[in-house]
The first five atom37 places (N, CA, C, CB, O) and aatype in JSON, in Angstrom:
{
  "aatype": [12, 0, 16, 1, 7, 9, 12, 14, 10, 10, 12, 11, 0, 1, 2, 7, 6, 1, 17, 16, 10, 3, 3, 1, 6, 0, 10, 10, 19, 8, 10, 1, 1, 12, 0, 8, 10, 15, 14, 18, 10, 19, 0, 10, 10, 10, 14, 7, 15, 19, 10, 10, 10, 14, 9, 18, 0, 17, 17, 10, 3, 1, 1, 1, 10, 1, 1, 7, 6],
  "atom_mask": [
    [1, 1, 1, 1, 1],
    [1, 1, 1, 1, 1],
    [1, 1, 1, 1, 1],
    [1, 1, 1, 1, 1],
    [1, 1, 1, 0, 1],
    [1, 1, 1, 1, 1],
    [1, 1, 1, 1, 1],
    [1, 1, 1, 1, 1],
    [1, 1, 1, 1, 1],
    [1, 1, 1, 1, 1],
    [1, 1, 1, 1, 1],
    [1, 1, 1, 1, 1],
    [1, 1, 1, 1, 1],
    [1, 1, 1, 1, 1],
    [1, 1, 1, 1, 1],
    [1, 1, 1, 0, 1],
    [1, 1, 1, 1, 1],
    [1, 1, 1, 1, 1],
    [1, 1, 1, 1, 1],
    [1, 1, 1, 1, 1],
    [1, 1, 1, 1, 1],
    [1, 1, 1, 1, 1],
    [1, 1, 1, 1, 1],
    [1, 1, 1, 1, 1],
    [1, 1, 1, 1, 1],
    [1, 1, 1, 1, 1],
    [1, 1, 1, 1, 1],
    [1, 1, 1, 1, 1],
    [1, 1, 1, 1, 1],
    [1, 1, 1, 1, 1],
    [1, 1, 1, 1, 1],
    [1, 1, 1, 1, 1],
    [1, 1, 1, 1, 1],
    [1, 1, 1, 1, 1],
    [1, 1, 1, 1, 1],
    [1, 1, 1, 1, 1],
    [1, 1, 1, 1, 1],
    [1, 1, 1, 1, 1],
    [1, 1, 1, 1, 1],
    [1, 1, 1, 1, 1],
    [1, 1, 1, 1, 1],
    [1, 1, 1, 1, 1],
    [1, 1, 1, 1, 1],
    [1, 1, 1, 1, 1],
    [1, 1, 1, 1, 1],
    [1, 1, 1, 1, 1],
    [1, 1, 1, 1, 1],
    [1, 1, 1, 0, 1],
    [1, 1, 1, 1, 1],
    [1, 1, 1, 1, 1],
    [1, 1, 1, 1, 1],
    [1, 1, 1, 1, 1],
    [1, 1, 1, 1, 1],
    [1, 1, 1, 1, 1],
    [1, 1, 1, 1, 1],
    [1, 1, 1, 1, 1],
    [1, 1, 1, 1, 1],
    [1, 1, 1, 1, 1],
    [1, 1, 1, 1, 1],
    [1, 1, 1, 1, 1],
    [1, 1, 1, 1, 1],
    [1, 1, 1, 1, 1],
    [1, 1, 1, 1, 1],
    [1, 1, 1, 1, 1],
    [1, 1, 1, 1, 1],
    [1, 1, 1, 1, 1],
    [1, 1, 1, 1, 1],
    [1, 1, 1, 0, 1],
    [1, 1, 1, 1, 1]
  ],
  "atom_positions": [
    [[-21.43, 55.3, 25.38], [-20.68, 55.25, 26.61], [-21.63, 55.22, 27.81], [-19.74, 56.45, 26.7], [-21.35, 54.55, 28.81]],
    [[-22.73, 55.94, 27.71], [-23.64, 56.02, 28.86], [-24.42, 54.72, 29.07], [-24.6, 57.18, 28.68], [-24.91, 54.47, 30.17]],
    [[-24.54, 53.91, 28.04], [-25.3, 52.67, 28.15], [-24.38, 51.45, 28.16], [-26.31, 52.55, 27.0], [-24.74, 50.38, 27.68]],
    [[-23.22, 51.63, 28.71], [-22.23, 50.56, 28.71], [-22.7, 49.32, 29.47], [-20.94, 51.06, 29.3], [-22.36, 48.21, 29.07]],
    [[-23.45, 49.46, 30.53], [-23.83, 48.33, 31.36], [-25.11, 47.62, 30.95], [0.0, 0.0, 0.0], [-25.61, 46.78, 31.69]],
    [[-25.66, 47.94, 29.8], [-26.94, 47.35, 29.42], [-26.8, 45.89, 28.98], [-27.57, 48.16, 28.3], [-27.7, 45.09, 29.23]],
    [[-25.7, 45.53, 28.35], [-25.55, 44.16, 27.86], [-25.53, 43.13, 28.99], [-24.28, 44.04, 27.05], [-26.23, 42.12, 28.89]],
    [[-24.77, 43.33, 30.07], [-24.84, 42.33, 31.15], [-26.25, 42.21, 31.74], [-23.86, 42.7, 32.25], [-26.67, 41.12, 32.13]],
    [[-26.97, 43.33, 31.8], [-28.34, 43.27, 32.31], [-29.25, 42.48, 31.37], [-28.9, 44.68, 32.52], [-30.06, 41.67, 31.83]],
    [[-29.12, 42.71, 30.08], [-29.95, 41.98, 29.13], [-29.6, 40.5, 29.1], [-29.8, 42.58, 27.74], [-30.48, 39.66, 28.91]],
    [[-28.34, 40.17, 29.28], [-27.91, 38.78, 29.23], [-28.33, 37.99, 30.47], [-26.41, 38.71, 29.07], [-28.34, 36.76, 30.45]],
    [[-28.68, 38.68, 31.54], [-29.16, 37.97, 32.73], [-30.39, 37.14, 32.4], [-29.48, 38.97, 33.86], [-30.47, 35.97, 32.76]],
    [[-31.33, 37.73, 31.72], [-32.55, 37.01, 31.36], [-32.25, 35.89, 30.36], [-33.6, 37.98, 30.76], [-32.85, 34.82, 30.41]],
    [[-31.32, 36.15, 29.47], [-30.95, 35.15, 28.48], [-30.26, 33.95, 29.13], [-30.02, 35.76, 27.42], [-30.42, 32.82, 28.67]],
    [[-29.51, 34.18, 30.19], [-28.8, 33.12, 30.88], [-29.63, 32.42, 31.96], [-27.54, 33.67, 31.5], [-29.12, 31.58, 32.7]],
    [[-30.89, 32.76, 32.04], [-31.78, 32.08, 32.98], [-31.88, 32.73, 34.34], [0.0, 0.0, 0.0], [-32.59, 32.22, 35.21]],
    [[-31.2, 33.84, 34.55], [-31.31, 34.54, 35.83], [-32.52, 35.47, 35.79], [-30.01, 35.35, 36.14], [-33.04, 35.79, 34.73]],
    [[-32.95, 35.88, 36.96], [-34.09, 36.79, 37.04], [-33.6, 38.2, 37.33], [-35.11, 36.33, 38.12], [-32.6, 38.39, 38.03]],
    [[-34.32, 39.18, 36.79], [-33.99, 40.57, 37.05], [-34.53, 40.97, 38.41], [-34.55, 41.5, 35.93], [-35.65, 40.62, 38.78]],
    [[-33.73, 41.7, 39.15], [-34.19, 42.26, 40.42], [-34.86, 43.61, 40.13], [-33.01, 42.43, 41.44], [-34.85, 44.08, 39.0]],
    [[-35.43, 44.21, 41.15], [-36.05, 45.53, 40.96], [-35.0, 46.56, 40.56], [-36.78, 45.97, 42.25], [-35.27, 47.44, 39.74]],
    [[-33.81, 46.46, 41.13], [-32.74, 47.39, 40.76], [-32.33, 47.2, 39.3], [-31.52, 47.19, 41.68], [-32.04, 48.17, 38.6]],
    [[-32.3, 45.94, 38.85], [-31.97, 45.66, 37.45], [-33.01, 46.27, 36.52], [-31.85, 44.14, 37.21], [-32.68, 46.86, 35.49]],
    [[-34.27, 46.13, 36.88], [-35.34, 46.68, 36.05], [-35.27, 48.21, 35.98], [-36.71, 46.25, 36.6], [-35.47, 48.8, 34.92]],
    [[-34.97, 48.83, 37.1], [-34.83, 50.29, 37.1], [-33.64, 50.72, 36.25], [-34.66, 50.81, 38.54], [-33.72, 51.71, 35.53]],
    [[-32.53, 49.97, 36.33], [-31.36, 50.29, 35.52], [-31.67, 50.12, 34.03], [-30.17, 49.41, 35.92], [-31.22, 50.92, 33.21]],
    [[-32.42, 49.08, 33.68], [-32.81, 48.89, 32.28], [-33.66, 50.05, 31.79], [-33.57, 47.58, 32.12], [-33.48, 50.52, 30.66]],
    [[-34.59, 50.5, 32.61], [-35.42, 51.64, 32.21], [-34.58, 52.9, 32.0], [-36.49, 51.91, 33.27], [-34.82, 53.66, 31.07]],
    [[-33.6, 53.11, 32.86], [-32.72, 54.27, 32.7], [-31.95, 54.17, 31.39], [-31.73, 54.37, 33.89], [-31.84, 55.15, 30.66]],
    [[-31.43, 52.99, 31.08], [-30.69, 52.8, 29.84], [-31.59, 53.01, 28.62], [-30.08, 51.39, 29.79], [-31.19, 53.66, 27.65]],
    [[-32.79, 52.48, 28.68], [-33.71, 52.63, 27.54], [-34.13, 54.09, 27.35], [-34.96, 51.76, 27.74], [-34.31, 54.54, 26.21]],
    [[-34.28, 54.81, 28.44], [-34.62, 56.25, 28.32], [-33.46, 57.02, 27.69], [-34.97, 56.85, 29.71], [-33.69, 57.92, 26.88]],
    [[-32.23, 56.66, 28.05], [-31.07, 57.32, 27.43], [-31.02, 57.04, 25.94], [-29.77, 56.86, 28.1], [-30.74, 57.93, 25.13]],
    [[-31.3, 55.8, 25.57], [-31.25, 55.44, 24.16], [-32.4, 56.07, 23.38], [-31.29, 53.92, 24.0], [-32.28, 56.3, 22.17]],
    [[-33.51, 56.37, 24.05], [-34.64, 56.99, 23.38], [-34.33, 58.42, 22.96], [-35.87, 56.97, 24.28], [-34.99, 58.96, 22.07]],
    [[-33.33, 59.04, 23.59], [-32.98, 60.4, 23.23], [-32.05, 60.47, 22.02], [-32.32, 61.08, 24.41], [-31.71, 61.56, 21.56]],
    [[-31.65, 59.31, 21.49], [-30.84, 59.31, 20.28], [-31.66, 59.84, 19.12], [-30.31, 57.88, 19.97], [-32.89, 59.77, 19.12]],
    [[-30.99, 60.36, 18.17], [-31.67, 60.83, 16.97], [-32.33, 59.65, 16.27], [-30.68, 61.55, 16.02], [-31.75, 58.57, 16.23]],
    [[-33.52, 59.82, 15.73], [-34.16, 58.73, 15.0], [-33.32, 58.26, 13.81], [-35.54, 59.17, 14.5], [-33.41, 57.1, 13.4]],
    [[-32.51, 59.15, 13.27], [-31.67, 58.77, 12.15], [-30.58, 57.81, 12.59], [-31.05, 60.0, 11.5], [-30.22, 56.89, 11.86]],
    [[-30.04, 58.01, 13.8], [-29.02, 57.08, 14.3], [-29.63, 55.72, 14.6], [-28.36, 57.65, 15.56], [-29.01, 54.69, 14.33]],
    [[-30.83, 55.71, 15.13], [-31.5, 54.44, 15.4], [-31.76, 53.71, 14.09], [-32.82, 54.67, 16.17], [-31.59, 52.5, 14.01]],
    [[-32.18, 54.45, 13.06], [-32.44, 53.82, 11.76], [-31.17, 53.24, 11.16], [-33.06, 54.83, 10.8], [-31.23, 52.24, 10.44]],
    [[-30.03, 53.84, 11.42], [-28.78, 53.31, 10.9], [-28.33, 52.04, 11.62], [-27.69, 54.36, 10.99], [-27.52, 51.28, 11.09]],
    [[-28.84, 51.81, 12.81], [-28.48, 50.61, 13.56], [-29.28, 49.39, 13.15], [-28.66, 50.86, 15.04], [-28.94, 48.26, 13.52]],
    [[-30.33, 49.58, 12.4], [-31.18, 48.47, 11.98], [-30.46, 47.6, 10.95], [-32.5, 48.98, 11.41], [-29.63, 48.11, 10.19]],
    [[-30.76, 46.32, 10.91], [-30.14, 45.45, 9.91], [-30.5, 45.9, 8.49], [-30.56, 43.99, 10.12], [-31.66, 46.22, 8.21]],
    [[-29.53, 45.91, 7.61], [-29.75, 46.3, 6.23], [-29.8, 47.79, 6.02], [0.0, 0.0, 0.0], [-30.11, 48.24, 4.91]],
    [[-29.52, 48.56, 7.03], [-29.67, 50.0, 6.9], [-28.6, 50.63, 6.0], [-29.61, 50.65, 8.26], [-28.81, 51.72, 5.48]],
    [[-27.48, 49.95, 5.8], [-26.45, 50.49, 4.92], [-26.98, 50.6, 3.5], [-25.19, 49.6, 4.94], [-26.61, 51.51, 2.75]],
    [[-27.86, 49.68, 3.13], [-28.45, 49.73, 1.8], [-29.41, 50.91, 1.64], [-29.18, 48.43, 1.5], [-29.7, 51.34, 0.52]],
    [[-29.9, 51.42, 2.76], [-30.85, 52.53, 2.72], [-30.19, 53.9, 2.82], [-31.85, 52.38, 3.83], [-30.89, 54.92, 2.8]],
    [[-28.87, 53.95, 2.92], [-28.18, 55.24, 3.07], [-28.5, 56.23, 1.95], [-26.68, 55.02, 3.12], [-28.73, 57.4, 2.24]],
    [[-28.54, 55.82, 0.68], [-28.91, 56.8, -0.36], [-30.32, 57.36, -0.18], [-28.81, 56.16, -1.73], [-30.57, 58.53, -0.48]],
    [[-31.22, 56.54, 0.3], [-32.59, 57.01, 0.53], [-32.62, 58.0, 1.69], [-33.55, 55.83, 0.81], [-33.31, 59.02, 1.62]],
    [[-31.87, 57.7, 2.76], [-31.78, 58.64, 3.88], [-31.22, 59.98, 3.43], [-30.93, 58.06, 5.0], [-31.73, 61.03, 3.82]],
    [[-30.16, 59.94, 2.63], [-29.54, 61.18, 2.15], [-30.53, 61.99, 1.32], [-28.27, 60.88, 1.33], [-30.63, 63.2, 1.47]],
    [[-31.26, 61.31, 0.44], [-32.25, 62.01, -0.4], [-33.33, 62.62, 0.48], [-32.88, 61.03, -1.43], [-33.73, 63.77, 0.26]],
    [[-33.83, 61.88, 1.47], [-34.9, 62.37, 2.31], [-34.45, 63.56, 3.15], [-35.42, 61.26, 3.2], [-35.19, 64.53, 3.29]],
    [[-33.25, 63.5, 3.71], [-32.75, 64.61, 4.51], [-32.52, 65.84, 3.65], [-31.44, 64.21, 5.21], [-32.8, 66.95, 4.09]],
    [[-32.04, 65.66, 2.45], [-31.85, 66.79, 1.54], [-33.19, 67.4, 1.16], [-31.08, 66.34, 0.28], [-33.31, 68.62, 1.06]],
    [[-34.18, 66.59, 0.95], [-35.51, 67.07, 0.59], [-36.09, 67.9, 1.73], [-36.45, 65.88, 0.25], [-36.74, 68.92, 1.48]],
    [[-35.88, 67.48, 2.98], [-36.37, 68.25, 4.13], [-35.68, 69.6, 4.2], [-36.15, 67.47, 5.43], [-36.31, 70.6, 4.54]],
    [[-34.39, 69.65, 3.88], [-33.64, 70.92, 3.9], [-34.22, 71.86, 2.87], [-32.13, 70.69, 3.64], [-34.38, 73.05, 3.13]],
    [[-34.53, 71.35, 1.7], [-35.07, 72.19, 0.63], [-36.46, 72.7, 0.97], [-35.1, 71.43, -0.69], [-36.83, 73.81, 0.58]],
    [[-37.23, 71.91, 1.68], [-38.59, 72.31, 2.03], [-38.57, 73.48, 3.01], [-39.35, 71.12, 2.63], [-39.48, 74.31, 2.98]],
    [[-37.56, 73.56, 3.87], [-37.46, 74.65, 4.83], [-37.0, 75.95, 4.17], [-36.52, 74.26, 5.95], [-37.07, 77.02, 4.79]],
    [[-36.53, 75.87, 2.93], [-36.14, 77.08, 2.24], [-34.68, 77.49, 2.46], [0.0, 0.0, 0.0], [-34.33, 78.64, 2.22]],
    [[-33.84, 76.57, 2.9], [-32.43, 76.91, 3.11], [-31.64, 76.72, 1.85], [-31.84, 76.07, 4.23], [-30.43, 76.96, 1.84]]
  ]
}
């Protein structure tokens, strides 16, 4: 929800328009917000990541066991 306006900004360059300084600042704000996402959520957004779900589950479970819980 917080990064709702990023697509029109990204499409400006794709459509041949130039980014203004305000556009660049807005892009940086959006990218900083997305950087705070969990690395696991970012990994799930990658292409083919559905095939890796069993590996993610195994790895997360292994980390839980290592902490002694």
